[in-house]
C-alpha positions in Angstrom: 77.1 -2.9 57.7 78.6 -6.1 59.1 78.8 -6.4 62.9 82.2 -6.1 64.4 83.5 -9.2 66.2 84.7 -8.4 69.7 88.1 -9.5 70.9 88.2 -12.4 73.4 88.6 -11.6 77.1 92.1 -11.3 78.6 90.6 -10.5 82.0 87.0 -11.7 82.3 84.0 -9.7 83.6 84.0 -12.0 86.7 87.7 -11.5 87.4 87.4 -7.7 87.0 84.2 -7.5 89.2 85.9 -9.6 91.9 89.0 -7.4 92.0 87.0 -4.2 91.9 85.0 -5.4 95.0 88.3 -6.3 96.8 89.7 -2.8 96.0 86.6 -1.1 97.3 86.8 -3.2 100.5 90.5 -2.2 101.0 89.8 1.5 100.4 86.8 1.4 102.8 88.9 -0.2 105.5 91.9 2.0 105.1 89.9 5.3 105.1 87.3 4.2 107.7 85.2 7.1 108.8 86.9 9.6 106.5 84.9 11.4 103.9 86.6 11.0 100.5 86.8 12.8 97.1 87.1 10.3 94.3 88.5 11.7 91.1 88.2 9.8 87.9 90.6 10.3 85.0 88.6 10.6 81.8 87.8 9.0 79.5 89.3 5.6 80.1 88.5 5.2 83.8 84.8 5.9 83.7 83.5 2.4 83.9 86.1 1.3 86.5 85.4 4.5 88.4 81.6 3.9 88.5 82.0 0.3 89.6 84.6 1.1 92.2 82.8 4.0 93.9 79.8 1.7 94.4 82.1 -0.6 96.3 83.5 2.1 98.6 81.3 2.3 101.7 82.2 5.8 102.9 80.7 9.2 102.5 82.2 10.5 99.2 82.1 13.1 96.5 83.1 12.6 92.9 84.8 14.7 90.4 86.7 14.2 87.1 89.8 15.4 85.4 91.0 14.7 81.8 94.6 14.6 80.7 96.5 12.9 78.0 100.1 12.4 76.8 98.9 10.4 73.7 96.9 12.8 71.5 96.0 10.8 68.4 98.9 8.3 68.7 99.5 4.9 70.3 102.7 6.0 72.0 103.2 8.8 74.5 104.3 12.2 73.2 105.9 13.0 76.5 103.9 16.2 76.9 100.9 16.1 79.2 97.9 18.3 78.6 95.0 18.8 81.1 91.9 19.4 79.0 89.3 19.2 81.8 90.0 20.2 85.4 88.3 19.6 88.7 85.2 21.5 89.7 85.5 20.7 93.5 88.1 22.0 95.9 90.2 19.2 97.4 92.0 21.4 99.9 92.3 19.5 103.3 90.3 16.6 101.9 91.2 12.9 101.5 91.5 12.3 97.8 91.5 9.1 95.7 92.6 9.4 92.1 91.2 6.6 90.0 92.9 5.7 86.7 92.4 2.9 84.2 95.9 2.1 83.2 99.5 3.1 83.9 101.7 2.7 80.9 104.6 5.2 80.9 103.6 6.9 84.1 104.0 10.4 82.6 100.4 11.4 82.7 99.8 10.2 86.2 103.0 11.7 87.6 101.8 15.0 86.1 98.3 14.6 87.6 99.6 13.7 91.0 101.9 16.8 91.1 99.0 18.9 89.8 96.7 17.7 92.6 99.3 17.9 95.4 99.5 21.7 94.7 95.9 21.9 95.8 96.8 20.8 99.3 94.7 17.7 99.9 94.9 16.1 103.4 95.9 12.9 101.7 96.2 11.8 98.1 96.0 8.1 97.1 96.0 6.4 93.7 93.9 3.5 92.5 94.8 1.9 89.2 93.1 -0.9 87.4 96.0 -2.0 85.2 99.8 -1.5 85.4 102.3 -2.2 82.7 105.6 -2.1 84.7 107.7 -2.8 81.6 106.9 0.5 80.0 107.2 2.7 83.1 109.3 5.9 82.6 108.2 7.6 85.7 107.5 5.7 88.9 104.0 6.4 90.4 103.0 5.5 94.0 100.1 3.2 93.4 98.2 2.5 96.7 95.5 0.2 95.2 96.2 -1.9 92.1 93.8 -4.1 90.2 96.1 -6.1 87.9 99.7 -6.1 86.6 99.9 -7.0 82.9 102.6 -7.4 80.3 103.1 -5.0 77.5 100.0 -5.6 75.4 97.5 -3.2 73.9 94.3 -3.7 75.9 90.7 -2.5 75.3 87.4 -2.9 77.0 86.1 -1.9 80.5 86.6 1.8 79.4 89.8 1.4 77.5 89.6 2.0 73.8 91.2 1.7 70.4 90.1 4.6 68.2 87.1 5.2 70.6 85.9 1.6 70.0 85.5 -1.3 72.5 85.1 0.9 75.6 81.7 -0.8 76.3 83.1 -4.3 76.6 82.4 -5.6 80.1 85.9 -7.2 80.3 89.5 -6.4 79.3 90.7 -7.8 76.0 94.1 -7.8 74.3 93.9 -6.3 70.8 96.2 -7.7 68.2 98.2 -5.2 66.2 96.3 -6.0 63.0 93.0 -4.8 64.7 94.4 -1.7 66.4 93.2 1.7 65.2 95.8 4.4 64.7 94.7 6.3 67.9 94.5 5.5 71.5 92.6 8.5 72.8 93.2 8.2 76.6 95.6 5.5 77.6 98.0 6.7 80.2 
């Protein structure tokens, strides 16, 4: 079987690492002395999440949640489904929700509402990528990595048909190379 050629970087590994370090420093400064629960949105945020929590110099716990409004399509269905929920209580705790990308805002708006009902002391949002041109529902992003135009991106946890997640950078995938599914893009 021929080896697949990876798409060229849109955001390089160095650019991403630098920004993740800056985000970790901001979070550490803003929440100084406060224990934190970091919640990663699966699957897409897992690499960003792992790199980011190593840059946050606070006592912290981690947990994960999985939700999607995409199913097996490349556009949002408008219906959000939580398929994996938290295992920790977040009541009266400082919480940081960590997501890979905000596209329509539908999934994140649903997750934020879902988490607010669990009475956290504070709830903040950290997002690697924001596509403001596609936003249906505004989301209060406290920490943002990069704002990008409306392009289909892969790498650094983001996928196209479960491929390219392991790229150490973010790449723009041309429409001719896209798979029919985007399993977890928000």
